[in-house]
N, C-alpha and C positions, 0 to 999 in steps of 0.2 A: 504493500500500500504506500509506504514511504517513497519507494522508487517512482510510482505513478505520480505522486504529488510533486516530486522533484522535477520529473520530465515536464509536467504541466507548467510548473513555475518557469522552467527553462524556456519552454515554447513562448510563454508570454514575454519573457525577456527578449527573445529573438525577434518577436513582432515589434516590440518597442524599439529594437535596434534599427528598424527600417525608418523610424521617424527621426530625421536629423534636423533639429530645430535651431539651436543657437550657433553662433559663429565658432568654427572649429579652432581649437588650440592644441598645443602639445602637452601631453601628460606622460609622466613616468610611473609605470606600474611595477610593483613587485608581486611575485606569485609564490605559491607553496612549492617546496622542493629546494634542495641544496644547490648552490652554485658549485662549479668545479673545485674551487679552493677549499670547500668544506664538506664535500660529498663523501660520506663514509660507507656508502653501500645501502642496499635495501630496495632498490628498484630492479625488477626482473631484467635479466640479461645485461646489467651494467654493474661492473665491479667498482669498488671505491676509487676515487681520484685524489682524495685529500692525503696529505702527509702529516705525520705527528708534529704538533706545534713546537715541541721541544727538540726536534731534530734539525740538523743543518741541511737536510735533503730538500730539494726543490722539485716541484711538479714538472714533469716532462710534458709540456703542452703539445708536443708533436706526436705523442704516442697515440696509438689506435684507441686506447682506453679513454683518454681525455677527449679526443676529437669526436668520438662516437657519442659520448655522454653530452658534450656541448651541442652536438647536432640534435640530440634527443630533446634537450631543453628548448632549442629554437623551434623545433617542430611543434612542441607543445604550445609555445607562444602563438604560432601561426594558427594552430587548430582552435585555440580559445577565441582569438579574434574572428576567425572564420565562422565559428558557430554563433557568436554574439551579433555580428554585424554583416550586412549585405556587402558584397564586393563593390568597391567604388565609393563606399561611404566612410572609409577610414584609410589611413596609410601608416603602416609600421615603419619607423625610421631606423631603429636599432634594436637588436636583441642583446641583452646583457647576460652573459653566461658564466663568466669566470670569477668575478668578484661579488656580484649580486645576481640573483635570478629574477629577471624582469625584462621590460622593454620600454621603449619610447614610442608613442603613437600619436598621430594627429587625428583628433576626434572632436565632436561637439561636447559642450558641458553635459547635455542630456545623455550622450553615449558614455561619458566618463562616469556618470552616476550608475548606469547599468553595469559598467565594468567593475565599479567599486563593490557592487552587490553580488557579483557573479561568484559561484563556488570556486575556491582555490585562489582567489585574489586577496592579497594581504594589505596592500596600500595602493592608492592612486593619488599622485601629487601633480598639480599643475606645474609645468616647467617655469623656471624663473631665471632672471638674467644674472650674469656675473660681470665683473669689471676688472680691469688692470689695476693693480695697486702700485700704480707708479708714484794704466792708471796707477793710482798711487797706493791703493789699499794693500796689495801684497807686501809692500815694504812696511807699511804701518802695522800690519799684523805679524810681521816677522817671518814670513814664509820663505824668502830666498835663503836666509841664513839658518833658520831654526827648524824648518819642517821639510822643505824640498830635499835637502841633503840626505835625510834619513830614508827617503824613498828613491835615492839614486840621482838626485838633482832634478832641475825643472823639466829636463827632457824625459823623465820617468814618473813625474808626479801625477798620479791618477791613472797610471797605465792599466788598460783593460777594464777600468770601471766605466760603466755606462750610466750617464745622467740623462733622464728623460725630462723634457721641457714641455709642459702644457701651456702654450702661450700663443703669440700671434705669428708663429712661423720663423723662418730664418732667411737671411740673405747669404746664400752659400758662397758667393764670390769674394766675400770680405777676407782680407789677410788674416784676421783673427781665427778664421776657420779653414785656412788653406792647409793643404798637405804637401805642397811643393817643396818647401824649405825645411822639412822635418824628416827624421828617419821614417821610412815607410811603415805604415800601420798594417799589422797583420790581421787575420780574421779573429773575431771574438765568437767562438762556437756557442756560448750560452745565449747570445742575442739572436732573436729570430725575427726581428722587425723587417719591414720592407721599405723600399725607396720609390716614391712616386716619380713618374716621368714628367718633366717640364713640357707642357703642351706646345710651347713655342720652339724650344731648342731640340726637343725630342731626346734630351739627356736627363738622367736622373739627378737628384739633388745631393747624392752622397759622394764622398771622396775618401773614405777611410777615417778621417777625423769625424765627419758627419756620417753616422753609421745607419741612421734610419730617418725617414722624412715622410710623414703622412698628414692628411688634413681631415677635419671633421666639421661638416657644415650642414648636415641634413636638417637639423632643427632650425638653424638660421634661415635656410632657404624656405622651409615650409612656413616660417613666421613672416616671410616677405621682407626680412631685414637685409638679406644678402645681395650685394651688387658685384657681379663678377668683374666689372670694369676696374673697380678700385680695391675690392677685397681679395682678388686673385683666387681662383678655384684650384688651388694647389698649395703646397707648403711654403711658397714664397712669402716673405714678410712684407706686407703692404703697410705696416704700421711703424716699425722700428723697435718697438718694445721687446719683441721676442729675440731679436738679434742681440740687443743690449744685454738681456738677461743671460743668454747662453754664453756670451763672451765673458761676463763677470765670473761665472762658475768654471768654465772650461775653455776659455779662449787661449790661443797660442801665446807664448811668452815673448815679451820684448817687442811688441808691435808699436812703431812710432805713431803717436797721436798728432797728426798734422792738420791744421786748419788755417785758412787765410794767410798762408805763408809762414806760420809760426808752428813750432813744435812744443806741445804741452806735456812732454814726458813720454813714457812707454807704457803700454797697457799689457796686462796679463791676467788670465783667469786664475782662480784659486788652485785649480788642478789642471794645468795646461796640457797634460797628456791624456786626460780623460776623453772618452768618446761622447758625442752629442747625438741624442735621439730626439727628433722633433715631432711633436704631436700638436699641430695647429688647431686651435679651437676658439681663438679670440680674433676679433676683426676690428678694423680701425674706427668705425663710427659708432657701433652699438655694443661693443664688448663681446659677449658670448652668451650661450644658453647652457644651462646645467646638463640638458640631455646630451649635447655635443661634448661637454667637458667630461661627463661620466664615461661616455664612449671612448674618449681619448685616454683616460686613466685606465680603463679596463684593457684597452689594447696595449698600453705601455707595459703593464704588469704581465700580460700574456706574452709580450715580446721578450721580457727578461731584463728590464732596466734594474739597476742597483739602487739608484737614487731618483727621486721624483721631486721636481721643483714646481711649485705653484705660486706664482706672483699674481694671484687672482683671488677674489672674494665675492660673496653674493651682494647684489645691489640692495636686496631687501630680504626679510625673513621669508621662508617658504610659506605657502598658503595654509597648509593643514598641520604641519608638524609644530608642536609647541616646544619641544626640547631642542636645544642648540646642538646636542651631540647626535640626534637621531634625524637624519634626512638622507636622501639618496647620495648626496655628495660625501658626507662624513662616513656613512656606512661603507661606501666604496673604498674610501681611504683606509678604513680599519681593515678591510680585506686585503688591501695592498700591503699594509704593515704585516698582516698575518702571513703574506707570501714572502716576507723578508725584505721589503722595499722601505728604505728610509724616506720619509716625506717631510720636506721643508715648505712652509707656507708663510707668505707675508701676513703680518699681524693686522694690517690695515692702517689707513692714513687719517684717522679721525681725531688724533691728538691735538692739543694736550688734554682733552676732556676725558673724564672717567667713563668706563664701560663702553668704549668705542671699538673694542676688538671685533675682528671678523674671522678669527681663527680660534676655535674653542676647545677642541677635543684633545684628550691626553695622549693619544697615539700619534699626534702631529707635532712637529717642532715648529712652534709659532714664533716668528722672528720680528723683533722690533728694530727700528732704525736708529743708528748713532751718527753723530757728526764726527768726522775724523779730524786730524790736526791741521788740515789745509784750510785757509781762508783766503779768498780772492777779494782784496779790497783795493779801492782806488780813491782819488780825491780830485776835486775841482777847486782851483785857486782863483778867486775873484780879484778884480782890479782894486777893490778896497782893502785887500789883504786878508780877507776871510778865507779859510780853507774848509770846504764842505766835504764830508766823507760820503762815499757812495760805493757802488759796485760797478766794475767794468773790467772785463777780461780783454783789455785792449792795449795797443801801444800808446805812448804819450805824444802830445803835440810837441813841436820843435822846442828844444831846450832854450831857456832864457828868453822866450818870446810869449807875448799874449796875443790873443786873437779876439776880434769883435764878436759879440753874442748877438744873434738875430733870432727873434721868436717867430715860429711858423705863422702865427696869427697876423704878424706884421709884414709878412712877405708873400701874401696871397696875390695871385695874378689879378683877381678882381673880387669884389664882395660876393658875387653870385656863387662862388665855390665854397662858401661857408657851410653849405649843407653837406659837404663831403668830410666834415670833421678834420680840417687840415692840420689842427694842432697836434694830432698824433703821428704826423709825418709818414703816413702809409702810401700817399699818392704824390709822387714828385711832380706830376704834370700840373698840379694846382698851385705850385709854388714858383716864385720868380727866381730863376737861376742866377740872374745878374746880381741880385741882392744877397744870395746865399753863398756864391762861390768865394772861396778863400776865407770864410768865416766859420764860426761854430754855430750850428743850428740848434735852437732851443725848442724842444718838443714837450708835449704834455701826455702824461700816462692816463689814458682813458679806460672806461669800462670794457672797451673792445679788447684790451690786453688780457683782461680777466677771463673773458669768454673765448679767447683764442682766435678772434678775427683780426687782431693786430699783433705784431711781433717786433721785438727789438731787432731781429735780423732785417726786417723790412725797413725800420728806421735807418739802420746802417746803410742799406742799399739806396734809400732815398737820398740821404746826405751825400753819399759817394757820387751818385748820378748827377747831383746838382753842383758838384765841385766843392763841397764843404770840406773844411779841414777836419771837422769832427762833429759830434753831436752830444747834447745833454738831454736826458729824459727825466722830467721832474714829476714826482708823485705829489699832487696837491691834496688828495684825500684818498684814504685806503680803508677798505672794509677790514674788520678784525679777521685774521686768518689768511689774509693775502700773503702769499709766499713769494719773495723776490730772490731769484737766483742770478748769479753773474752769467752773462752770455758772451762767448767769444765772438769778437767782431774784427774786421780787417782794418778799420780806421779808428782813430782815437774816439772813445765814447764812454759815457758814464751814466748810470742810473742813480738818481738821488732818491732813495726810498724813504728817508725820514721826512715826514710832512713838514716839520719845523724847519729843517734845512732847506727844503724846497721853497718855503715861504721867504726865508732869508735871500735866496737866489732871486726870486721874483721881485721882492722889494728892491733889491739892488738894481735889477734890470730896469724897473719902472722909474726909479729915481734918476738913473743915468741915461734915460731915453726920452729926450724932449719931443713933444707932439704939438700939432697945431690944434685949432679949436674943434676940428672934426674928429680928433683922436689919431690922425695919421702921423706916423713917425717922421720927424724932420731930419734927424740924424741918429745913427746908432753909436752910442758912446760907451756902453757896457763892454768890458773885456774880461777874458779869463784864459786859463790854460788847464789842460787835462793831464793827470799823472800817468805813470806806467802801471798798468794793472795786470801784466802778463805773468808775473812771478807770484806764487802763493806765499803767504806768511804761515809759518808752522807754529802752532800753539801747543803748549804743554797741558792746557786745560782739557785736552781731548783724551778719550772720547766723552761726548755728552749725549744724552737722550735727545734726539731731534724733536723739534716742536710738533711736527705733524705725526710722529709715531703714536699709534693707538695705545691706549692705556687700559689697565685693569681697573677694578676687579673683573674677573671673568664672570660670565653669566651662564646659568644652566637652562634658562628658558627665555622666551621672547617677551615675558613680563619683566625681564631684567632682574630676576632674583639672583643673588650672588651664588656662585658655585664653590664647592670645596675643592678647588683646583686652581693653582696659580697660573696665570698667563699675563703677559707673554712669557715664553720660556727663556729667551736669550736675546742679546743685542748683537748686531753686526753693522758695519758701515753701510749707510743708506742715503747719505747726503752728498750731492755734487760728485757723482760717480762717473768717471770717464769710461766709456766702453764703446764697442762697435755699434754702428747704426746702419739702417737700410737707407740708401740714397732716395728711394721712393717713399720712405716712411713719413707719416704726417702726424704721429702722436705728439710731437713737440714742434710747434711752428718755427721756433728759432733754429731748428736743425734740418729743415727740409732741404734735401739735396746733398747733405753732408755724409761723410763716412764715419764720423764719430759724434757722440753726444755726451754731454755732462748733465745728468738729470738726477732727481732725488725721489725717494719713496721707499716704503718697506718692500716694494717690488725689487729694489736694488739690494736690499739687505738679505732677502731669502736666498738668492743664488750664492752669496758669500758662504752661507751655512751649507748649502748643497755641495759646493765645491770642496769645502773643508771636510764635510762628512765623507766625501769620496776619498780623501787622503787617509782618513781614519779607517775607512773600509778597506783600502788598499793594504794597510799595515795589519789590520785585524779582520781578515775576510769572513770569519765565521761569527762575528759579533752580530747580535740581533739589532734591529732598528732602535729599540729602547736602550740597549747598551751604548750605542753610538751617541744617541741623544744625551744620555747620562754623562758620558765622557766630556761632551761639549759643555754641558751645564755646570758640572761640579768643579771644573777647572777654569771657569770664566772669572774675570776680574771685576771687582767693585771699586777699583781705584783708577784714577786717570794717570797720565804719564808723569805728572808731578807728585804722584803717590798720595793724592788727596781723594776723598770719597767722590764717586761719580755724581755729576749734577745733571739735572733735567731742565730743558727749556720749557718755560710756561709763559702765559700772558700775564703782564702786570699792567693793570689799567686796560684801556680799550685795545691798544695794538702794540704796546711795548713788550719786548721779549725780555724776560728775566730768568735767572738761574736759581734753582732750589735743590737741596739734596735729593737725589733720586731714591725712590722706594722700589721694592720688588714689583709693584704695579706698573712702574715705568720701565724697568730694565730686566725684569725676571730675575734670573740667577746672576746676571752681569753681562759684561762684554766678552765676546769669544776670544779665547787665547789658544790659537791652533797648536802651538808647540806642546803646551801642557796637555791638550786633549789627546795627543797620541799616546800618552803614558799617564792615565788618570789614577792608577793604583787600585781604586775600587769602582765598581759600577752598580747602579740600581737597575736591575733587569726586570722586565715585565713582558707578558705575552698576551695573546688573544683572550685567554680565560680570565686574566687579571682585568683587562679592559671591560670584559663582559660583566665581571663582578662589580666593577665601578658603576656601570650603568644600572645594574640590578639593585645597588645599594643607595643610589641617589634618590632622595625623597621627591615624590611628585612625578616620577616616570612610571608609566603603566607597563607592567610586565608583558602584557600582550603586545604592546607597541614595540618593545624590545625584541620579542620573538618574531614579529613581522619584519623588522629591519635586519636582524642579525641571524635569523634562522636557528636560534638557540634558546632554550628555556632558561629561566633564572634558577639554576640549580646551585649556584655558587655566589655567595655574597661576601663582602669584606667587613661587615659590622658597621662601618662608616666609610663614606667615599674618600675621606682623607687618609684612609689606610692603603690606598693604591700606592704601589711601590715606585713613586716618582721621586726625583731628586729635588723636591720642594715639599713644603707642608702648608696647607691652607685650610683654616677652619673658619667658616663664615658666621657661625652662630655658636660661640663657646659659652656654655653654662657650667659653672662650678669647675670641675676638673675633667680633663679629657686626656687619655693616653692613646697615642698612635704608634704604630710599629713600622720599621723599615728593615729591609734585608739588603745587605751589601755582599758583593762577590769580589774576591780578590783576583785581579787580572795581572798581577805582578808577582814578585818574589815574596816569600814569607815576611810579614811585617806586623808590628804591633801598633795599634792606633789608640790614641787617647781621645776621648769624646768629651767635648765641652759645648756649652750653649750660652747664648745671651739673648735677652729680650727686653723690649721697652717696659717701663715699670708697671704698667697696668696689668700685665700678664706675667706670672712666674713660669719659669721653664726649668725642667730637670731632665737629665738623660740617664739611661741605665742600659748596660753596665758602664762604669767610668772608663774602661779600656777593654780591648780585645785583640787577640792575636789570630791572624788568619794565614793558613798555608796557601800556596798557589792553587787557584781554582775553588777554594773553600768559600762557603757562604755562612754569614752570621746575621742574626737578628738583633736589633737594639730598639729601645723604646724611647719616646719623647713624651713627657707629661706636661701639659699646659694647665694653669690654674688662674682663674679670674681673681685679680686683686682689687680692681676698681673698674666700674663701668664708665666708659668714656664716650660711647657712641661713635667711635672711630676705630680703625684698625691699628693694632700694635704690630711692630715689625721686629724681627730678630733673625738669628741664624744658628745652625748646628755645625760645628767644625770637627772633623775627624783628622787628627794630625798624626801622620805616620812616622815611625822610627827611621825610615829610609828617605824621608824628605817629602813624601806625598802629602798633599793637603786637599781634603775633600770637603767642600762647603755647600750646604743647602739652605736656601732662604726659608723663613717661617713667617706666616702672616695669620693673625687671628683677631676676631672682634668679640669682646666679652659682653655677655648679657646677664641680667638677674635671673631670667628663667627662659 
């Protein structure tokens, strides 16, 4: 009888499936049945494909066992859709088989509801967008002298490690990715990715250095966002961002950074011998769609990448998932980690405001951005003797000479051109060349610069075409949060970003410029000179937490409730980073047509960690992703180059930047120290079961929702989510006394560690035992007890330090907020 009822219900569903009412959208569905990564058998005719989580063995995705089971899953997806909906009323875009069991499909909202109610369907989520989270750093990090020699020098650093980049593609002809001037690259048998063929040249995108190149755009196309003219229906980078990211992590060593006839040093990736595997899923105007990104991640892990870099984050929360850790994106990444892939993700660019992180989960290395020790500063000297500080990566005007200042508004060809906003100097044709030639052109920083329709590069081109000696761009008013970066230009030029300094400049210009009764200039008397801004100034106050770098506390749901998990995890350089650029890239207007770009963002910080993780993986090939992450975090530094505590940039007042002591919510465990990470002494290891236990123990997460996303029941809990074996401790709601445990594994020689702890006065902290001795490979547990002394309605910060007899120092940050109950 039950079967008859089910069949009747199913026939009704099928009839409803013929009624396509609303506008079709893309949905990601997960269905019952284990994906390849976790299938342990149980389906007739299909043997288990999963490997034990505690083994170093990897799944052989080319085996008949795996391919036949993967095909079985895809067939089931097709059968489900075929039974529910009439042919032509839907379109399946992807079948996800390896990391999650599900598919992306283009259907109406009504069809989505039918799919959600169908037997065997666990979740249906409407697709949502993601966005980009948009040299000197190898020296700043000590790689050439401290790390590369241990791996055989720069020409062996990262050898045979494959880094996957889910980004905007790559410009394969850039010298940072060339294989011509390096020792030939041999095959990497473990990697099974493919290289797409360039539709124009009929050549593939790979060269040995670039070992794989694929693109994913089915969701973008179905959503009507994709434009083949500018987005390129291939792995070619039409944006610039993807090439920049890949070069930071794995670009060739010692590539001269030349622009406008000047050399700004030499660029190198963190792991210059590592291989690059490209999975293009981001596009220049709209970013990307989760359905495409998940397909790219699924393919990357299937292909056998060792490291995965994601300089990408969601535009907004998913429509139906309440928990930050549970959505198709993070569930896919957990399966990637289960497969042994280390994942680095940009933390987000919403700083300095709290709870702005876009990377939440404990299985991901969430990377914040630091300002390194370079500052590009310049100055404008006025005829009245005042010197105004500014930004300008440019040559100086002729020494010992001043030049006349002429404002763009005063050199218009006629008043009718005022509608073209001539003050921002974007259109040379509306300005009088006879009045500009030989002088310094004074321009105004308009809203067009903020939205990207105006650029400093265009100001420079305008000034040059009119015969100007140089230009000054004055910011008369700026919105809080406006970020001003120095831009390399070929003629003398400076941006006065401080509104008060711009006011001084304009006052001097007006006083020095006599006008007739109509306001027309009778003669230009204001003069000035521009300094040399080509050489950086090195500061010992570095590193600092960059103003834009996203801050904690981490959140466990989209109601912004605090999580018992510290994020970000770590800091890496992310401000003013020189790296490769695609000449046809448009992500940064100031670098259109250039071969290099100097840009900022946690997007730039994540590939530093991805590249350094490749070096750790090269030295310790059998370490788990958690062990690599632990090594990076516990050896990071909380001191700057002057041996003072790290500072974080914040706003003071409306738009003034100030420095305050950094907390773990700003910098996580601290700033990465690559040399120390290769030999951490101890690691805090964790695996899939531990992460599942964390989810099952986190209050407010429904156990059925966990099972739907993770294909696993909640058979294992940790007692409290803060017991997850991470190299940090976070307790968002501490009442009375709480004891958490941690387990460390010795990855060095036998050593005795003394354990100490310190905490802000509002919370007492104790550790047990006071010391422990570990043999090589041995694991030991220790406990940390936190007790509320006083309720302050704010977090208290501290740390636990394990100091080894052989010189190892293992430090983990502690954060806790005390409550009465």
